[in-house]
C-alpha positions, 0 to 999 in steps of 0.5 A: 500499499505504501511502496509508492510513497517516498516514506523517509522524506516525510513526517507522518501524523498518526490519529486513531487506529488499532495495529499490532506487531506480530511475534510468533503468530501472537499479537504484541505491542501497538505499532502506534503507541497512543502517546506518539502523535508524529513519527518521522518517515525514516522511523516508520519505514525501518519499523514496517519493513523489519516487523509483522504487523496486523493492521485493523485500522490506521489512520496516517497523514503524510506531511512534508516534514516543514509543513508538519511542524508548522501546523503543530506550533501554530495550533498550540 
């Protein structure tokens, strides 16, 4: 799904979702912890490439790094 997007050059805003890392066919930790609202593209790509996840629902929004930083500063 995200192969065509240059993930590392973007910042990602994370909204509601439910997704888990799979270990030995069992659900483990969440892909996006609830206290983490923004993830850099390099970290997202590394996590997605090095783990297997079961995604029930994910709301990810991609922004140029400068744009997302500006949005958060402006909104307080």
